[in-house]
PDB file of N, CA, C and O in Angstrom, chain B, residues numbered from 101:
ATOM      1  N   UNK B 101      55.027  25.626  76.561  1.00  0.00           N
ATOM      2  CA  UNK B 101      53.999  24.661  76.204  1.00  0.00           C
ATOM      3  C   UNK B 101      54.296  23.308  76.854  1.00  0.00           C
ATOM      4  O   UNK B 101      53.380  22.602  77.277  1.00  0.00           O
ATOM      5  N   UNK B 102      55.583  22.951  76.931  1.00  0.00           N
ATOM      6  CA  UNK B 102      55.940  21.693  77.602  1.00  0.00           C
ATOM      7  C   UNK B 102      55.524  21.721  79.062  1.00  0.00           C
ATOM      8  O   UNK B 102      55.040  20.723  79.596  1.00  0.00           O
ATOM      9  N   UNK B 103      55.714  22.868  79.706  1.00  0.00           N
ATOM     10  CA  UNK B 103      55.300  23.007  81.105  1.00  0.00           C
ATOM     11  C   UNK B 103      53.791  22.894  81.223  1.00  0.00           C
ATOM     12  O   UNK B 103      53.278  22.222  82.118  1.00  0.00           O
ATOM     13  N   UNK B 104      53.084  23.552  80.319  1.00  0.00           N
ATOM     14  CA  UNK B 104      51.621  23.525  80.330  1.00  0.00           C
ATOM     15  C   UNK B 104      51.082  22.100  80.201  1.00  0.00           C
ATOM     16  O   UNK B 104      50.041  21.768  80.769  1.00  0.00           O
ATOM     17  N   UNK B 105      51.799  21.262  79.449  1.00  0.00           N
ATOM     18  CA  UNK B 105      51.368  19.887  79.236  1.00  0.00           C
ATOM     19  C   UNK B 105      52.051  18.890  80.177  1.00  0.00           C
ATOM     20  O   UNK B 105      51.861  17.680  80.054  1.00  0.00           O
ATOM     21  N   UNK B 106      52.839  19.403  81.106  1.00  0.00           N
ATOM     22  CA  UNK B 106      53.402  18.552  82.150  1.00  0.00           C
ATOM     23  C   UNK B 106      54.591  17.712  81.771  1.00  0.00           C
ATOM     24  O   UNK B 106      54.824  16.673  82.388  1.00  0.00           O
ATOM     25  N   UNK B 107      55.359  18.126  80.771  1.00  0.00           N
ATOM     26  CA  UNK B 107      56.535  17.342  80.392  1.00  0.00           C
ATOM     27  C   UNK B 107      57.802  18.200  80.299  1.00  0.00           C
ATOM     28  O   UNK B 107      58.783  17.779  79.686  1.00  0.00           O
ATOM     29  N   UNK B 108      57.796  19.377  80.890  1.00  0.00           N
ATOM     30  CA  UNK B 108      58.964  20.273  80.823  1.00  0.00           C
ATOM     31  C   UNK B 108      60.208  19.645  81.449  1.00  0.00           C
ATOM     32  O   UNK B 108      61.328  19.934  81.029  1.00  0.00           O
ATOM     33  N   UNK B 109      60.016  18.795  82.443  1.00  0.00           N
ATOM     34  CA  UNK B 109      61.159  18.165  83.105  1.00  0.00           C
ATOM     35  C   UNK B 109      61.909  17.216  82.172  1.00  0.00           C
ATOM     36  O   UNK B 109      63.015  16.784  82.496  1.00  0.00           O
ATOM     37  N   UNK B 110      61.330  16.890  81.030  1.00  0.00           N
ATOM     38  CA  UNK B 110      61.964  15.974  80.074  1.00  0.00           C
ATOM     39  C   UNK B 110      62.508  16.700  78.842  1.00  0.00           C
ATOM     40  O   UNK B 110      62.686  16.091  77.787  1.00  0.00           O
ATOM     41  N   UNK B 111      62.766  17.984  78.978  1.00  0.00           N
ATOM     42  CA  UNK B 111      63.203  18.801  77.840  1.00  0.00           C
ATOM     43  C   UNK B 111      64.403  18.203  77.109  1.00  0.00           C
ATOM     44  O   UNK B 111      64.455  18.241  75.880  1.00  0.00           O
ATOM     45  N   UNK B 112      65.358  17.656  77.840  1.00  0.00           N
ATOM     46  CA  UNK B 112      66.574  17.121  77.219  1.00  0.00           C
ATOM     47  C   UNK B 112      66.545  15.609  77.030  1.00  0.00           C
ATOM     48  O   UNK B 112      67.560  15.015  76.665  1.00  0.00           O
ATOM     49  N   UNK B 113      65.408  14.983  77.271  1.00  0.00           N
ATOM     50  CA  UNK B 113      65.314  13.526  77.164  1.00  0.00           C
ATOM     51  C   UNK B 113      65.110  13.086  75.718  1.00  0.00           C
ATOM     52  O   UNK B 113      64.528  13.806  74.906  1.00  0.00           O
ATOM     53  N   UNK B 114      65.599  11.899  75.422  1.00  0.00           N
ATOM     54  CA  UNK B 114      65.342  11.272  74.131  1.00  0.00           C
ATOM     55  C   UNK B 114      64.014  10.519  74.223  1.00  0.00           C
ATOM     56  O   UNK B 114      63.606  10.132  75.318  1.00  0.00           O
ATOM     57  N   UNK B 115      63.335  10.305  73.097  1.00  0.00           N
ATOM     58  CA  UNK B 115      62.039   9.614  73.150  1.00  0.00           C
ATOM     59  C   UNK B 115      62.076   8.276  73.878  1.00  0.00           C
ATOM     60  O   UNK B 115      61.124   7.942  74.584  1.00  0.00           O
ATOM     61  N   UNK B 116      63.130   7.514  73.729  1.00  0.00           N
ATOM     62  CA  UNK B 116      63.230   6.218  74.382  1.00  0.00           C
ATOM     63  C   UNK B 116      63.380   6.296  75.891  1.00  0.00           C
ATOM     64  O   UNK B 116      63.271   5.285  76.584  1.00  0.00           O
ATOM     65  N   UNK B 117      63.630   7.489  76.395  1.00  0.00           N
ATOM     66  CA  UNK B 117      63.836   7.676  77.833  1.00  0.00           C
ATOM     67  C   UNK B 117      62.570   8.107  78.573  1.00  0.00           C
ATOM     68  O   UNK B 117      62.579   8.232  79.797  1.00  0.00           O
ATOM     69  N   UNK B 118      61.487   8.332  77.837  1.00  0.00           N
ATOM     70  CA  UNK B 118      60.235   8.757  78.469  1.00  0.00           C
ATOM     71  C   UNK B 118      59.106   7.820  78.049  1.00  0.00           C
ATOM     72  O   UNK B 118      59.225   7.089  77.066  1.00  0.00           O
ATOM     73  N   UNK B 119      58.029   7.849  78.793  1.00  0.00           N
ATOM     74  CA  UNK B 119      56.914   6.937  78.530  1.00  0.00           C
ATOM     75  C   UNK B 119      56.176   7.322  77.245  1.00  0.00           C
ATOM     76  O   UNK B 119      56.358   8.419  76.717  1.00  0.00           O
ATOM     77  N   UNK B 120      55.354   6.419  76.759  1.00  0.00           N
ATOM     78  CA  UNK B 120      54.552   6.684  75.558  1.00  0.00           C
ATOM     79  C   UNK B 120      53.620   7.869  75.787  1.00  0.00           C
ATOM     80  O   UNK B 120      53.417   8.686  74.889  1.00  0.00           O
ATOM     81  N   UNK B 121      53.057   7.962  76.980  1.00  0.00           N
ATOM     82  CA  UNK B 121      52.181   9.084  77.299  1.00  0.00           C
ATOM     83  C   UNK B 121      52.921  10.404  77.291  1.00  0.00           C
ATOM     84  O   UNK B 121      52.403  11.409  76.805  1.00  0.00           O
ATOM     85  N   UNK B 122      54.132  10.407  77.826  1.00  0.00           N
ATOM     86  CA  UNK B 122      54.954  11.622  77.814  1.00  0.00           C
ATOM     87  C   UNK B 122      55.371  11.974  76.391  1.00  0.00           C
ATOM     88  O   UNK B 122      55.440  13.151  76.037  1.00  0.00           O
ATOM     89  N   UNK B 123      55.647  10.971  75.583  1.00  0.00           N
ATOM     90  CA  UNK B 123      55.953  11.222  74.173  1.00  0.00           C
ATOM     91  C   UNK B 123      54.759  11.868  73.485  1.00  0.00           C
ATOM     92  O   UNK B 123      54.920  12.788  72.683  1.00  0.00           O
ATOM     93  N   UNK B 124      53.554  11.381  73.801  1.00  0.00           N
ATOM     94  CA  UNK B 124      52.331  11.929  73.208  1.00  0.00           C
ATOM     95  C   UNK B 124      52.158  13.386  73.617  1.00  0.00           C
ATOM     96  O   UNK B 124      51.831  14.229  72.782  1.00  0.00           O
ATOM     97  N   UNK B 125      52.376  13.687  74.895  1.00  0.00           N
ATOM     98  CA  UNK B 125      52.255  15.063  75.384  1.00  0.00           C
ATOM     99  C   UNK B 125      53.272  15.979  74.702  1.00  0.00           C
ATOM    100  O   UNK B 125      52.949  17.111  74.343  1.00  0.00           O
ATOM    101  N   UNK B 126      54.502  15.486  74.525  1.00  0.00           N
ATOM    102  CA  UNK B 126      55.533  16.282  73.849  1.00  0.00           C
ATOM    103  C   UNK B 126      55.140  16.544  72.395  1.00  0.00           C
ATOM    104  O   UNK B 126      55.357  17.642  71.882  1.00  0.00           O
ATOM    105  N   UNK B 127      54.573  15.555  71.742  1.00  0.00           N
ATOM    106  CA  UNK B 127      54.125  15.733  70.353  1.00  0.00           C
ATOM    107  C   UNK B 127      52.999  16.758  70.269  1.00  0.00           C
ATOM    108  O   UNK B 127      52.960  17.564  69.340  1.00  0.00           O
ATOM    109  N   UNK B 128      52.090  16.731  71.228  1.00  0.00           N
ATOM    110  CA  UNK B 128      50.998  17.709  71.256  1.00  0.00           C
ATOM    111  C   UNK B 128      51.565  19.102  71.502  1.00  0.00           C
ATOM    112  O   UNK B 128      51.133  20.064  70.867  1.00  0.00           O
ATOM    113  N   UNK B 129      52.529  19.224  72.417  1.00  0.00           N
ATOM    114  CA  UNK B 129      53.170  20.517  72.675  1.00  0.00           C
ATOM    115  C   UNK B 129      53.833  21.041  71.410  1.00  0.00           C
ATOM    116  O   UNK B 129      53.727  22.227  71.095  1.00  0.00           O
ATOM    117  N   UNK B 130      54.516  20.163  70.687  1.00  0.00           N
ATOM    118  CA  UNK B 130      55.183  20.557  69.441  1.00  0.00           C
ATOM    119  C   UNK B 130      54.165  21.059  68.415  1.00  0.00           C
ATOM    120  O   UNK B 130      54.434  22.011  67.682  1.00  0.00           O
ATOM    121  N   UNK B 131      53.006  20.421  68.368  1.00  0.00           N
ATOM    122  CA  UNK B 131      51.967  20.840  67.425  1.00  0.00           C
ATOM    123  C   UNK B 131      51.353  22.182  67.818  1.00  0.00           C
ATOM    124  O   UNK B 131      50.887  22.930  66.959  1.00  0.00           O
ATOM    125  N   UNK B 132      51.354  22.484  69.106  1.00  0.00           N
ATOM    126  CA  UNK B 132      50.706  23.707  69.593  1.00  0.00           C
ATOM    127  C   UNK B 132      51.643  24.901  69.726  1.00  0.00           C
ATOM    128  O   UNK B 132      51.181  26.029  69.895  1.00  0.00           O
ATOM    129  N   UNK B 133      52.936  24.676  69.652  1.00  0.00           N
ATOM    130  CA  UNK B 133      53.912  25.714  69.972  1.00  0.00           C
ATOM    131  C   UNK B 133      53.783  26.968  69.105  1.00  0.00           C
ATOM    132  O   UNK B 133      54.080  28.067  69.575  1.00  0.00           O
ATOM    133  N   UNK B 134      53.354  26.830  67.875  1.00  0.00           N
ATOM    134  CA  UNK B 134      53.220  27.992  66.981  1.00  0.00           C
ATOM    135  C   UNK B 134      51.808  28.558  66.950  1.00  0.00           C
ATOM    136  O   UNK B 134      51.456  29.306  66.038  1.00  0.00           O
ATOM    137  N   UNK B 135      51.005  28.208  67.937  1.00  0.00           N
ATOM    138  CA  UNK B 135      49.636  28.717  68.077  1.00  0.00           C
ATOM    139  C   UNK B 135      48.837  28.582  66.774  1.00  0.00           C
ATOM    140  O   UNK B 135      48.414  29.586  66.202  1.00  0.00           O
ATOM    141  N   UNK B 136      48.632  27.353  66.309  1.00  0.00           N
ATOM    142  CA  UNK B 136      47.893  27.176  65.056  1.00  0.00           C
ATOM    143  C   UNK B 136      46.430  27.592  65.202  1.00  0.00           C
ATOM    144  O   UNK B 136      45.852  27.490  66.284  1.00  0.00           O
ATOM    145  N   UNK B 137      45.848  28.056  64.119  1.00  0.00           N
ATOM    146  CA  UNK B 137      44.417  28.369  64.147  1.00  0.00           C
ATOM    147  C   UNK B 137      43.605  27.106  63.879  1.00  0.00           C
ATOM    148  O   UNK B 137      42.430  27.033  64.238  1.00  0.00           O
ATOM    149  N   UNK B 138      44.230  26.112  63.250  1.00  0.00           N
ATOM    150  CA  UNK B 138      43.598  24.819  62.991  1.00  0.00           C
ATOM    151  C   UNK B 138      44.562  23.727  63.418  1.00  0.00           C
ATOM    152  O   UNK B 138      45.705  23.680  62.964  1.00  0.00           O
ATOM    153  N   UNK B 139      44.094  22.850  64.294  1.00  0.00           N
ATOM    154  CA  UNK B 139      44.901  21.719  64.728  1.00  0.00           C
ATOM    155  C   UNK B 139      44.225  20.446  64.248  1.00  0.00           C
ATOM    156  O   UNK B 139      43.071  20.183  64.587  1.00  0.00           O
ATOM    157  N   UNK B 140      44.945  19.656  63.455  1.00  0.00           N
ATOM    158  CA  UNK B 140      44.457  18.364  62.985  1.00  0.00           C
ATOM    159  C   UNK B 140      45.055  17.300  63.899  1.00  0.00           C
ATOM    160  O   UNK B 140      46.275  17.163  63.984  1.00  0.00           O
ATOM    161  N   UNK B 141      44.199  16.553  64.576  1.00  0.00           N
ATOM    162  CA  UNK B 141      44.672  15.604  65.580  1.00  0.00           C
ATOM    163  C   UNK B 141      44.074  14.224  65.320  1.00  0.00           C
ATOM    164  O   UNK B 141      42.857  14.045  65.368  1.00  0.00           O
ATOM    165  N   UNK B 142      44.940  13.255  65.045  1.00  0.00           N
ATOM    166  CA  UNK B 142      44.513  11.880  64.804  1.00  0.00           C
ATOM    167  C   UNK B 142      44.764  11.073  66.077  1.00  0.00           C
ATOM    168  O   UNK B 142      45.911  10.763  66.401  1.00  0.00           O
ATOM    169  N   UNK B 143      43.703  10.735  66.794  1.00  0.00           N
ATOM    170  CA  UNK B 143      43.787   9.989  68.054  1.00  0.00           C
ATOM    171  C   UNK B 143      44.809  10.632  69.003  1.00  0.00           C
ATOM    172  O   UNK B 143      45.752   9.960  69.421  1.00  0.00           O
ATOM    173  N   UNK B 144      44.644  11.913  69.352  1.00  0.00           N
ATOM    174  CA  UNK B 144      45.671  12.616  70.129  1.00  0.00           C
ATOM    175  C   UNK B 144      45.875  12.110  71.549  1.00  0.00           C
ATOM    176  O   UNK B 144      46.899  12.414  72.161  1.00  0.00           O
ATOM    177  N   UNK B 145      44.938  11.356  72.086  1.00  0.00           N
ATOM    178  CA  UNK B 145      45.081  10.895  73.466  1.00  0.00           C
ATOM    179  C   UNK B 145      45.173   9.376  73.565  1.00  0.00           C
ATOM    180  O   UNK B 145      44.950   8.817  74.640  1.00  0.00           O
ATOM    181  N   UNK B 146      45.491   8.707  72.479  1.00  0.00           N
ATOM    182  CA  UNK B 146      45.437   7.242  72.462  1.00  0.00           C
ATOM    183  C   UNK B 146      46.399   6.567  73.423  1.00  0.00           C
ATOM    184  O   UNK B 146      46.113   5.458  73.874  1.00  0.00           O
ATOM    185  N   UNK B 147      47.522   7.180  73.759  1.00  0.00           N
ATOM    186  CA  UNK B 147      48.501   6.554  74.657  1.00  0.00           C
ATOM    187  C   UNK B 147      48.373   7.035  76.093  1.00  0.00           C
ATOM    188  O   UNK B 147      49.236   6.743  76.921  1.00  0.00           O
ATOM    189  N   UNK B 148      47.321   7.761  76.399  1.00  0.00           N
ATOM    190  CA  UNK B 148      47.205   8.379  77.712  1.00  0.00           C
ATOM    191  C   UNK B 148      46.182   7.672  78.588  1.00  0.00           C
ATOM    192  O   UNK B 148      45.205   7.112  78.090  1.00  0.00           O
ATOM    193  N   UNK B 149      46.413   7.700  79.890  1.00  0.00           N
ATOM    194  CA  UNK B 149      45.413   7.172  80.812  1.00  0.00           C
ATOM    195  C   UNK B 149      44.261   8.179  80.902  1.00  0.00           C
ATOM    196  O   UNK B 149      44.353   9.287  80.373  1.00  0.00           O
ATOM    197  N   UNK B 150      43.190   7.786  81.569  1.00  0.00           N
ATOM    198  CA  UNK B 150      41.977   8.615  81.602  1.00  0.00           C
ATOM    199  C   UNK B 150      42.234   9.996  82.201  1.00  0.00           C
ATOM    200  O   UNK B 150      41.701  10.991  81.709  1.00  0.00           O
ATOM    201  N   UNK B 151      43.043  10.067  83.255  1.00  0.00           N
ATOM    202  CA  UNK B 151      43.322  11.366  83.883  1.00  0.00           C
ATOM    203  C   UNK B 151      44.100  12.275  82.945  1.00  0.00           C
ATOM    204  O   UNK B 151      43.766  13.451  82.800  1.00  0.00           O
ATOM    205  N   UNK B 152      45.133  11.741  82.310  1.00  0.00           N
ATOM    206  CA  UNK B 152      45.933  12.538  81.379  1.00  0.00           C
ATOM    207  C   UNK B 152      45.112  12.933  80.161  1.00  0.00           C
ATOM    208  O   UNK B 152      45.244  14.046  79.653  1.00  0.00           O
ATOM    209  N   UNK B 153      44.270  12.031  79.696  1.00  0.00           N
ATOM    210  CA  UNK B 153      43.381  12.324  78.578  1.00  0.00           C
ATOM    211  C   UNK B 153      42.493  13.525  78.911  1.00  0.00           C
ATOM    212  O   UNK B 153      42.317  14.423  78.089  1.00  0.00           O
ATOM    213  N   UNK B 154      41.942  13.530  80.113  1.00  0.00           N
ATOM    214  CA  UNK B 154      41.105  14.643  80.543  1.00  0.00           C
ATOM    215  C   UNK B 154      41.866  15.950  80.586  1.00  0.00           C
ATOM    216  O   UNK B 154      41.341  16.994  80.200  1.00  0.00           O
ATOM    217  N   UNK B 155      43.111  15.896  81.056  1.00  0.00           N
ATOM    218  CA  UNK B 155      43.942  17.101  81.118  1.00  0.00           C
ATOM    219  C   UNK B 155      44.214  17.651  79.720  1.00  0.00           C
ATOM    220  O   UNK B 155      44.128  18.859  79.499  1.00  0.00           O
ATOM    221  N   UNK B 156      44.542  16.767  78.777  1.00  0.00           N
ATOM    222  CA  UNK B 156      44.820  17.204  77.404  1.00  0.00           C
ATOM    223  C   UNK B 156      43.565  17.789  76.771  1.00  0.00           C
ATOM    224  O   UNK B 156      43.625  18.823  76.105  1.00  0.00           O
ATOM    225  N   UNK B 157      42.443  17.137  76.976  1.00  0.00           N
ATOM    226  CA  UNK B 157      41.201  17.665  76.399  1.00  0.00           C
ATOM    227  C   UNK B 157      40.856  19.021  76.996  1.00  0.00           C
ATOM    228  O   UNK B 157      40.334  19.888  76.294  1.00  0.00           O
ATOM    229  N   UNK B 158      41.139  19.219  78.272  1.00  0.00           N
ATOM    230  CA  UNK B 158      40.901  20.533  78.894  1.00  0.00           C
ATOM    231  C   UNK B 158      41.818  21.583  78.274  1.00  0.00           C
ATOM    232  O   UNK B 158      41.394  22.715  78.042  1.00  0.00           O
ATOM    233  N   UNK B 159      43.072  21.219  78.004  1.00  0.00           N
ATOM    234  CA  UNK B 159      43.987  22.151  77.333  1.00  0.00           C
ATOM    235  C   UNK B 159      43.453  22.518  75.946  1.00  0.00           C
ATOM    236  O   UNK B 159      43.486  23.685  75.554  1.00  0.00           O
ATOM    237  N   UNK B 160      42.964  21.527  75.210  1.00  0.00           N
ATOM    238  CA  UNK B 160      42.379  21.803  73.896  1.00  0.00           C
ATOM    239  C   UNK B 160      41.193  22.752  74.026  1.00  0.00           C
ATOM    240  O   UNK B 160      41.086  23.717  73.270  1.00  0.00           O
ATOM    241  N   UNK B 161      40.299  22.485  74.983  1.00  0.00           N
ATOM    242  CA  UNK B 161      39.123  23.354  75.175  1.00  0.00           C
ATOM    243  C   UNK B 161      39.534  24.779  75.510  1.00  0.00           C
ATOM    244  O   UNK B 161      38.936  25.737  75.021  1.00  0.00           O
ATOM    245  N   UNK B 162      40.563  24.916  76.351  1.00  0.00           N
ATOM    246  CA  UNK B 162      41.035  26.258  76.711  1.00  0.00           C
ATOM    247  C   UNK B 162      41.586  26.986  75.493  1.00  0.00           C
ATOM    248  O   UNK B 162      41.310  28.170  75.302  1.00  0.00           O
ATOM    249  N   UNK B 163      42.364  26.290  74.667  1.00  0.00           N
ATOM    250  CA  UNK B 163      42.915  26.912  73.463  1.00  0.00           C
ATOM    251  C   UNK B 163      41.809  27.287  72.484  1.00  0.00           C
ATOM    252  O   UNK B 163      41.896  28.309  71.803  1.00  0.00           O
ATOM    253  N   UNK B 164      40.788  26.475  72.415  1.00  0.00           N
ATOM    254  CA  UNK B 164      39.652  26.794  71.540  1.00  0.00           C
ATOM    255  C   UNK B 164      38.970  28.068  72.040  1.00  0.00           C
ATOM    256  O   UNK B 164      38.617  28.935  71.240  1.00  0.00           O
ATOM    257  N   UNK B 165      38.786  28.184  73.342  1.00  0.00           N
ATOM    258  CA  UNK B 165      38.132  29.365  73.932  1.00  0.00           C
ATOM    259  C   UNK B 165      38.993  30.613  73.840  1.00  0.00           C
ATOM    260  O   UNK B 165      38.519  31.666  73.414  1.00  0.00           O
ATOM    261  N   UNK B 166      40.253  30.502  74.237  1.00  0.00           N
ATOM    262  CA  UNK B 166      41.098  31.692  74.381  1.00  0.00           C
ATOM    263  C   UNK B 166      41.817  32.111  73.116  1.00  0.00           C
ATOM    264  O   UNK B 166      42.036  33.302  72.894  1.00  0.00           O
ATOM    265  N   UNK B 167      42.186  31.156  72.286  1.00  0.00           N
ATOM    266  CA  UNK B 167      42.991  31.464  71.098  1.00  0.00           C
ATOM    267  C   UNK B 167      42.226  31.287  69.797  1.00  0.00           C
ATOM    268  O   UNK B 167      42.806  31.391  68.717  1.00  0.00           O
ATOM    269  N   UNK B 168      40.940  31.022  69.890  1.00  0.00           N
ATOM    270  CA  UNK B 168      40.102  30.812  68.705  1.00  0.00           C
ATOM    271  C   UNK B 168      40.665  29.724  67.798  1.00  0.00           C
ATOM    272  O   UNK B 168      40.569  29.815  66.574  1.00  0.00           O
ATOM    273  N   UNK B 169      41.252  28.698  68.406  1.00  0.00           N
ATOM    274  CA  UNK B 169      41.771  27.563  67.649  1.00  0.00           C
ATOM    275  C   UNK B 169      40.617  26.633  67.292  1.00  0.00           C
ATOM    276  O   UNK B 169      39.681  26.458  68.072  1.00  0.00           O
ATOM    277  N   UNK B 170      40.692  26.047  66.120  1.00  0.00           N
ATOM    278  CA  UNK B 170      39.748  25.018  65.704  1.00  0.00           C
ATOM    279  C   UNK B 170      40.455  23.676  65.801  1.00  0.00           C
ATOM    280  O   UNK B 170      41.581  23.523  65.327  1.00  0.00           O
ATOM    281  N   UNK B 171      39.795  22.709  66.411  1.00  0.00           N
ATOM    282  CA  UNK B 171      40.350  21.368  66.552  1.00  0.00           C
ATOM    283  C   UNK B 171      39.539  20.412  65.706  1.00  0.00           C
ATOM    284  O   UNK B 171      38.332  20.274  65.901  1.00  0.00           O
ATOM    285  N   UNK B 172      40.192  19.756  64.772  1.00  0.00           N
ATOM    286  CA  UNK B 172      39.583  18.692  63.978  1.00  0.00           C
ATOM    287  C   UNK B 172      40.251  17.409  64.454  1.00  0.00           C
ATOM    288  O   UNK B 172      41.427  17.170  64.183  1.00  0.00           O
ATOM    289  N   UNK B 173      39.486  16.586  65.167  1.00  0.00           N
ATOM    290  CA  UNK B 173      40.043  15.413  65.813  1.00  0.00           C
ATOM    291  C   UNK B 173      39.387  14.140  65.288  1.00  0.00           C
ATOM    292  O   UNK B 173      38.165  14.059  65.164  1.00  0.00           O
ATOM    293  N   UNK B 174      40.210  13.163  64.987  1.00  0.00           N
ATOM    294  CA  UNK B 174      39.744  11.841  64.615  1.00  0.00           C
ATOM    295  C   UNK B 174      39.905  10.964  65.849  1.00  0.00           C
ATOM    296  O   UNK B 174      40.973  10.925  66.460  1.00  0.00           O
ATOM    297  N   UNK B 175      38.831  10.260  66.213  1.00  0.00           N
ATOM    298  CA  UNK B 175      38.912   9.386  67.373  1.00  0.00           C
ATOM    299  C   UNK B 175      37.902   8.260  67.267  1.00  0.00           C
ATOM    300  O   UNK B 175      36.856   8.393  66.631  1.00  0.00           O
ATOM    301  N   UNK B 176      38.237   7.156  67.900  1.00  0.00           N
ATOM    302  CA  UNK B 176      37.303   6.051  68.055  1.00  0.00           C
ATOM    303  C   UNK B 176      36.685   6.088  69.454  1.00  0.00           C
ATOM    304  O   UNK B 176      35.803   5.290  69.774  1.00  0.00           O
ATOM    305  N   UNK B 177      37.156   7.020  70.280  1.00  0.00           N
ATOM    306  CA  UNK B 177      36.718   7.145  71.656  1.00  0.00           C
ATOM    307  C   UNK B 177      35.421   7.960  71.707  1.00  0.00           C
ATOM    308  O   UNK B 177      35.456   9.181  71.558  1.00  0.00           O
ATOM    309  N   UNK B 178      34.297   7.307  71.912  1.00  0.00           N
ATOM    310  CA  UNK B 178      33.005   7.992  71.906  1.00  0.00           C
ATOM    311  C   UNK B 178      32.895   9.030  73.020  1.00  0.00           C
ATOM    312  O   UNK B 178      32.227  10.050  72.851  1.00  0.00           O
ATOM    313  N   UNK B 179      33.541   8.778  74.150  1.00  0.00           N
ATOM    314  CA  UNK B 179      33.527   9.748  75.253  1.00  0.00           C
ATOM    315  C   UNK B 179      34.169  11.064  74.830  1.00  0.00           C
ATOM    316  O   UNK B 179      33.695  12.135  75.210  1.00  0.00           O
ATOM    317  N   UNK B 180      35.240  10.991  74.048  1.00  0.00           N
ATOM    318  CA  UNK B 180      35.879  12.210  73.539  1.00  0.00           C
ATOM    319  C   UNK B 180      35.014  12.859  72.472  1.00  0.00           C
ATOM    320  O   UNK B 180      34.843  14.078  72.457  1.00  0.00           O
ATOM    321  N   UNK B 181      34.476  12.049  71.591  1.00  0.00           N
ATOM    322  CA  UNK B 181      33.656  12.584  70.499  1.00  0.00           C
ATOM    323  C   UNK B 181      32.454  13.347  71.038  1.00  0.00           C
ATOM    324  O   UNK B 181      32.052  14.356  70.458  1.00  0.00           O
ATOM    325  N   UNK B 182      31.880  12.880  72.134  1.00  0.00           N
ATOM    326  CA  UNK B 182      30.709  13.534  72.711  1.00  0.00           C
ATOM    327  C   UNK B 182      31.002  14.944  73.205  1.00  0.00           C
ATOM    328  O   UNK B 182      30.073  15.718  73.435  1.00  0.00           O
ATOM    329  N   UNK B 183      32.279  15.295  73.371  1.00  0.00           N
ATOM    330  CA  UNK B 183      32.654  16.632  73.821  1.00  0.00           C
ATOM    331  C   UNK B 183      32.721  17.632  72.667  1.00  0.00           C
ATOM    332  O   UNK B 183      32.874  18.832  72.894  1.00  0.00           O
ATOM    333  N   UNK B 184      32.607  17.152  71.450  1.00  0.00           N
ATOM    334  CA  UNK B 184      32.749  18.011  70.271  1.00  0.00           C
ATOM    335  C   UNK B 184      31.498  18.839  70.018  1.00  0.00           C
ATOM    336  O   UNK B 184      30.389  18.472  70.406  1.00  0.00           O
ATOM    337  N   UNK B 185      31.714  19.969  69.354  1.00  0.00           N
ATOM    338  CA  UNK B 185      30.588  20.794  68.920  1.00  0.00           C
ATOM    339  C   UNK B 185      29.870  20.158  67.735  1.00  0.00           C
ATOM    340  O   UNK B 185      28.668  20.343  67.542  1.00  0.00           O
ATOM    341  N   UNK B 186      30.627  19.409  66.952  1.00  0.00           N
ATOM    342  CA  UNK B 186      30.069  18.756  65.769  1.00  0.00           C
ATOM    343  C   UNK B 186      30.746  17.409  65.589  1.00  0.00           C
ATOM    344  O   UNK B 186      31.960  17.288  65.754  1.00  0.00           O
ATOM    345  N   UNK B 187      29.957  16.398  65.249  1.00  0.00           N
ATOM    346  CA  UNK B 187      30.491  15.059  65.018  1.00  0.00           C
ATOM    347  C   UNK B 187      30.145  14.641  63.597  1.00  0.00           C
ATOM    348  O   UNK B 187      29.001  14.768  63.159  1.00  0.00           O
ATOM    349  N   UNK B 188      31.144  14.143  62.886  1.00  0.00           N
ATOM    350  CA  UNK B 188      30.952  13.611  61.547  1.00  0.00           C
ATOM    351  C   UNK B 188      31.385  12.152  61.585  1.00  0.00           C
ATOM    352  O   UNK B 188      32.492  11.842  62.025  1.00  0.00           O
ATOM    353  N   UNK B 189      30.532  11.275  61.134  1.00  0.00           N
ATOM    354  CA  UNK B 189      30.844   9.845  61.117  1.00  0.00           C
ATOM    355  C   UNK B 189      31.294   9.429  59.724  1.00  0.00           C
ATOM    356  O   UNK B 189      30.801   9.943  58.720  1.00  0.00           O
ATOM    357  N   UNK B 190      32.223   8.504  59.674  1.00  0.00           N
ATOM    358  CA  UNK B 190      32.687   7.940  58.419  1.00  0.00           C
ATOM    359  C   UNK B 190      32.488   6.430  58.497  1.00  0.00           C
ATOM    360  O   UNK B 190      32.912   5.788  59.458  1.00  0.00           O
ATOM    361  N   UNK B 191      31.844   5.873  57.483  1.00  0.00           N
ATOM    362  CA  UNK B 191      31.636   4.431  57.403  1.00  0.00           C
ATOM    363  C   UNK B 191      31.957   3.972  55.986  1.00  0.00           C
ATOM    364  O   UNK B 191      31.450   4.528  55.011  1.00  0.00           O
ATOM    365  N   UNK B 192      32.785   2.977  55.885  1.00  0.00           N
ATOM    366  CA  UNK B 192      33.184   2.447  54.576  1.00  0.00           C
ATOM    367  C   UNK B 192      33.729   3.539  53.660  1.00  0.00           C
ATOM    368  O   UNK B 192      33.473   3.555  52.456  1.00  0.00           O
ATOM    369  N   UNK B 193      34.500   4.463  54.277  1.00  0.00           N
ATOM    370  CA  UNK B 193      35.148   5.512  53.495  1.00  0.00           C
ATOM    371  C   UNK B 193      34.243   6.652  53.060  1.00  0.00           C
ATOM    372  O   UNK B 193      34.652   7.501  52.268  1.00  0.00           O
ATOM    373  N   UNK B 194      33.022   6.678  53.568  1.00  0.00           N
ATOM    374  CA  UNK B 194      32.056   7.724  53.166  1.00  0.00           C
ATOM    375  C   UNK B 194      31.539   8.451  54.394  1.00  0.00           C
ATOM    376  O   UNK B 194      31.393   7.867  55.467  1.00  0.00           O
ATOM    377  N   UNK B 195      31.263   9.744  54.216  1.00  0.00           N
ATOM    378  CA  UNK B 195      30.663  10.509  55.305  1.00  0.00           C
ATOM    379  C   UNK B 195      29.237  10.057  55.505  1.00  0.00           C
ATOM    380  O   UNK B 195      28.493   9.858  54.544  1.00  0.00           O
ATOM    381  N   UNK B 196      28.858   9.894  56.768  1.00  0.00           N
ATOM    382  CA  UNK B 196      27.512   9.442  57.124  1.00  0.00           C
ATOM    383  C   UNK B 196      26.896  10.518  58.020  1.00  0.00           C
ATOM    384  O   UNK B 196      27.553  11.009  58.938  1.00  0.00           O
ATOM    385  N   UNK B 197      25.677  10.878  57.766  1.00  0.00           N
ATOM    386  CA  UNK B 197      25.026  11.930  58.565  1.00  0.00           C
ATOM    387  C   UNK B 197      24.753  11.482  59.960  1.00  0.00           C
ATOM    388  O   UNK B 197      24.212  12.246  60.759  1.00  0.00           O
TER     389      UNK B 197
END
C-alpha cells in the first residue's frame, strides 16, 4: 500500500523526516492496509498539492470500484465534494438538504 501511494521509500523514516504530504499519504496507507469496507476520512488530502490530491482521489475511486469500499469523506474542498456520488451539507451542526 505504501508503494501504491508513493511513499514506500520512506518505510523506515520517522514522521519528522518526511514532508507533511508524505505523512498524509502514509496515514492513508495505514487506514487502507486492512482493506476496510468503510473508510471514514476527515480532510484526507488537506496537506497535499493538487497533483498529489488527484492521485489520492484516483486511488480512492479505484478502491471503491474494485474492492466495493465505501468512502465517507468530510471536506471543505468543493472540487473534491463534486466527485462524490452523494453530498450532505452540514450548517450550524445540522444536516441541510
